[in-house]
N, C-alpha and C positions, 0 to 999 in steps of 0.2 A: 121335891124340896124347892122352896121359893129362892128367887134371886137374893133377897135379903139375908137368907141363911148362908148362901154362898159368901156374901160380902162380910158377914160377921166372921166366918171362918177364915176368909182370905186375910182379913186385917190381922187376926191372931197369928196366922201362919207367917205373914210378912214379919211381924215383930219377933217371932221366935227364931226365924232364919237370921235376922240381923243380930240378935243377941248371941246366937251361937257363933256367928262370924266374929263378933267383937271379942268373945271369949277365946277363940282361936288366935286372933291377931295379938291378944294381950299375953299369950303364953310364950314361953321360951322355945323357940323353934330351932335353936342351934343344937345340932347332933341329937335330934329327937329319937327316942328309942322306938322301935317297932317290932312286931311280930309278923312272921310270914305265914299267911293262911294257905297260900298256894302259889303257883307260878304267876308272877306279875300281880299279886294280891296280897297287900300288907295292911295291918291295922295298928293303930297307936292308941294310947290312953285318951287322946283327944277325940277319937271317933266315938268312943263310949260316953265320954263327958258331954259331947255335942248331943248325942242322941238322948241321953237322960234329961238334959236341959230343955230340949224341944218337947219331949214327952211331958215334962212337968208343967210347962207353960200351956200347952194345949189341953192336958187333962184338967187343969184348974178352971178353964173356961168352958170345956165340954166334957164333963165327967162320964158321959155315956158313950163317947166315941171310943172305938178300939184303936190300937196302935200297932202297926207293923214296922219295926225298925230293922235295918240290915244287921246290926250287931247283936241285938237281944231278942229278935224274933217277935212273934205276935203276942200281944197282951190284950185280953178281951175284958172290956168294962160294961158293955151293954149293947144297945141296938141303935146307936147314933151314927153308924157308918164307920169307916176305917181310914186312918192316916197311914200313908206309905212314906217312909222316911229314909233317905240315905244321908247320914249325918255329915260325912265328908266324902264326896265323890271326886276321886282323883287323889287318893291318899299318897300314891307314889309321887305325885308332884309336890305335895306338902313335905314329905320327908327328905326330898332331894332339893328343896329350895327352888322349885320351879313354879312359876305362876300358873294359875288355872284351876285349882281345886275349888269345889263348890259345895253348897248345902242345898239339898233337894227335898222339898216337902210337897206331897200331893194328898188329896182327899177324895175319897169315893163314897157315894151313897149306896151304890150297887157294886158287887164284885166286878173287878176288872173294867170298871167304867169311871175313870177319874174325872172329876168336874172342877177341881182346883189345883193349880200348879204354881209353885213358888220355887225359884232357884236364885241363890244369892252367891255372888262371887266377891268374897271379902277383900281381896287385894285391889280389885278395881272399883270397889264400892258400887257394883252393878246389881240392882234388884230387879229380877225379871218376875212377873206375876200375871196370872190370868184366871178367870173363872168362866165356866161354860155360859155362853151367850152374852158375855160382858167385854170381850176383846182381850188383847194381850198388851202388856205395858213394860217398859223399862224405865225405872225411876220416874214414874208418873207420866211418861210420854208414850203414846200409842205406837206400837211396832207392827210391821207387816213383812211378809216374805218378799224376796226380791222379784223383779219383773224380768229377770234374764231369761231369754227364750232360746239362746243358741248354746248347745253343749260345748262349743269351742270357747265360750267366755265363762263357763261355769267352774266354780270352785267346789270341790267335793272333800268331804272328811271320811276317811276309810281306815280306821285303826285295824292292825292285824289281830287275829284271834290267838293271842299268845297262850291263853289258858286251855286251848283246844288245838293242839298241833295238827291233828288230822284234817282240820279245816284250812290250814295254811295254803294248800294248792288252790282251793276254790277262791280264797281271798286274793291270791296272786293273779288269778285270771281277771278278777274284777279290777284290781289295782292296775294291771297292764292296760285294760280297756279305758279306764279313767285317765291314765297318763297319756295314752295315745289320742283319745278323742276330746278330752276335757281341757279346760284352761289351767287347772292347778289342783293339787291334792295336799291336804293338810291333816294334822292330828294334834289336838291340844291336851289330850290326856284325861278329859272328863266327859262322859256321855251326856250329862245334863247340860254342860256348857255347849257341847256340840248342837244339841237340840235348840238351845237358845239362840245360837248363831244362825241357824236355818230360819227360825221364827223372825228374827229381826233383819234378815236379808244380808248378813255378812258373808254367808255362804249359801250355795244353791241346794246342797244335798249332804246327807249323812247316811252311811251304810256300815252296819257292824253285825257280826255274828255273836250269838250266845250272850246276850245281855240279860239281866234279871229285871224283874218288874220294877223294883225300887230304883233302878238306874234311869228309867225313862218315863215313869208315871207322870211326874210333874211336867217334864218337857213335852210330853204328848199333848197336854192341854194347851200349852203355850203355842206349839206349832199349829194346832187346829184352829185356835182362836186368832192367830195371825194370818190365816188363810192358806196354810200349807197342807201337804198330803202326807199322812203317816200310814204305813203299810208294812206287812210282812215282806221279807225277801222272797218268800215262796207264794204259792197259789192257795193261801188260806185267808180267812176272814173272821177269825175268832181270837180274842184276847185271852190271856196274855201272850204276846209274841216272845220269841227268843231271838230271832234274826230279823233286824228291822231295816227298812228303807224309808227315808224321810227326805222329801223334796219340796221345791216350790211347785206351784201348780202347772206352770207352763212346761216344765221339763219332766214331770211325772211319767208321761207315756214313754219318753225315751229311756229313762233309767229303768223302768220296769220291763220294758221289751228286751233291751239288750242284756241287762244283768240277769234276768230270769232265763233268757236263752242260754247264757253262759252256764248256768246252773242246770241245764237240761230240762227246763220246764216250759217248752215252747207251746204246749197245749193250752196254757191257761189264758183267760181273757184279760190281758193286761189293762185294757182301757175301759173296762166296765165300771159303772159308778159303784158297784158293790165291792170292787177290789181295793178301795182305799177310803180313808176317812179324811174329810176336809170341811172347813167351815163355809 
């Protein structure tokens, strides 16, 4: 697929993300009703409305492209590739009036190989976007990973695996390591936003268990186009991942070595070029 095809789709995706964000901001968010899908997992009518709005906009321009949304699943239209959409990432933030929810839109021409990523944060009016081979941007300005090379100065994002309690002991091991060796640890409530923060150098790393593909497909493109490293927490190199480790390039060897050792994976070759993806 040519770069011009990426640009056409990227433009439509950016417009769809902004329109969905405007729709959400224009809604009455006071005491918004929600349904509980599972532990730490809620959905509102705005999730579905956002997904349908994005799908309608994209389908109008690219009628043969398939659509995979978090709320309504896969809809197949033809052989034009697939869009992967999280209509509101961080719905818990939204329903509790906490800033940080986002809209995440990715496109793949081949399975599990996203080449377009768009993430919009409506409250801050920050539009992050990237296409393979074209760089990563925030509101038209090019972005890059941080150059921090000392773990003592690094800020990490490490949300707890609330939906999978059996993984909490492993998370606590990682959290203790980052608290002891790193500069700071944060959590903003949206995986897509976390990936954008790595891409633009606001933080140095993001680690989380049990994410779904729609949570990170768009952010993966942004991180890689900004020069960052996107990997599994484990010694695997095939997408889609569930447990992810995302860092700037300078600190990737430190994070992979120490975190994977904590998880009992000392035997993997942490620093081989095949163990991570970066631009």
